[in-house]
C-alpha positions in Angstrom: 0.0 0.0 0.0 1.5 3.3 -1.1 2.1 6.0 1.6 0.4 9.3 0.9 2.7 12.3 0.7 2.6 15.0 3.3 2.0 18.6 2.3 5.7 19.3 2.9 6.7 16.5 0.6 4.3 17.7 -2.1 5.6 21.3 -1.9 9.2 20.1 -2.1 8.4 18.0 -5.2 6.8 21.0 -6.9 9.9 23.1 -6.0 12.1 20.5 -7.6 10.3 20.5 -10.9 12.1 22.5 -13.7 10.6 25.8 -14.8 8.6 25.5 -18.0 9.4 27.9 -20.8 7.2 28.1 -23.9 9.0 29.1 -27.1 6.7 30.5 -29.8 8.4 31.1 -33.1 8.1 30.1 -36.7 11.9 30.0 -37.3 13.3 26.4 -36.8 16.9 27.6 -36.3 15.9 30.0 -33.5 13.7 27.4 -31.8 16.4 24.8 -31.9 19.1 27.2 -30.7 17.0 28.4 -27.8 15.7 24.9 -26.9 19.3 23.6 -26.8 20.5 26.5 -24.5 17.5 26.3 -22.2 17.5 22.6 -21.8 21.2 22.7 -21.0 20.3 25.1 -18.1 17.7 22.6 -16.8 14.5 24.2 -18.1 11.5 22.2 -19.5 10.9 23.6 -23.0 7.6 23.6 -24.9 7.5 24.7 -28.5 4.8 26.3 -30.7 5.4 27.1 -34.3 2.7 29.9 -34.7 0.7 32.2 -32.6 -2.5 30.1 -32.4 -0.5 27.1 -31.3 1.3 29.3 -28.8 -2.0 30.5 -27.3 -3.3 27.0 -27.0 -0.2 25.7 -25.2 0.0 28.8 -22.9 -3.6 28.2 -21.8 -3.3 24.5 -21.4 0.2 24.2 -19.8 0.5 27.5 -17.9 4.3 28.0 -18.5 6.5 30.0 -16.1 7.8 32.1 -19.1 6.9 32.6 -22.7 9.5 33.6 -25.3 7.4 35.0 -28.1 8.3 36.1 -31.6 6.8 39.4 -32.7 6.1 38.5 -36.3 4.6 35.0 -37.2 2.0 33.6 -39.5 -1.6 33.1 -38.4 -1.4 35.3 -35.3 1.4 37.8 -34.5 3.1 37.9 -31.2 1.3 41.2 -30.4 -2.1 39.6 -30.9 -1.0 36.6 -28.8 0.1 39.0 -26.0 -3.2 40.9 -26.1 -5.3 37.8 -26.0 -3.3 36.3 -23.1 -3.6 39.5 -21.2 -7.4 39.6 -21.6 -7.8 35.9 -20.8 -5.7 35.9 -17.7 -7.3 39.1 -16.4 -10.8 37.6 -16.9 -9.7 34.4 -15.0 -8.0 36.5 -12.3 -4.7 34.7 -12.9 -1.2 36.2 -12.4 0.2 37.7 -15.6 2.4 35.4 -17.6 6.0 36.6 -18.0 6.8 37.2 -21.6 10.0 38.0 -23.5 9.2 39.2 -27.0 11.9 38.7 -29.7 12.3 39.4 -33.4 14.9 38.7 -36.0 14.2 41.9 -38.0 16.5 44.9 -37.9 13.6 47.2 -38.8 12.0 49.4 -36.2 8.9 47.7 -35.0 6.1 50.3 -34.6 3.3 48.0 -33.5 3.8 48.0 -29.7 1.9 50.5 -27.7 2.8 51.7 -24.3 0.0 49.4 -23.0 1.8 46.4 -24.5 5.0 47.2 -22.8 3.1 47.9 -19.5 1.8 44.3 -19.6 5.2 42.8 -20.0 7.3 45.1 -17.7 8.2 43.4 -14.5 11.2 43.2 -12.2 12.5 40.5 -14.5 13.5 43.3 -16.9 15.8 44.7 -14.3 17.6 41.5 -13.3 18.4 38.3 -15.3 15.7 35.6 -15.0 17.6 32.8 -16.6 20.6 32.0 -14.5 
């Protein structure tokens, strides 16, 4: 007969689980490079290849961090961010930490001050990945 875990044992098990990072990008080289580096640091990495898939995984798996490409087919990173913000606010969940990336050298004019307000946290002032 299996012994039931105490609350202390359950919390220590949860603390031992690796942080989950969701990569949302349509560029295979970027995904593979980031996945390799993050796994080497001990993170559990989930991958979505477009914005719609990223939204579905974020809602289903509730990652600790999302690394989100700004420009993708089907749904841009900006639209994903807006949808996540609305959904999490409606469900009274804590905001998801998001790092937005892009491979373009052009100035991206889409973000509004509200977009940056949603993503600005203390993580911007100190490294999150260590």
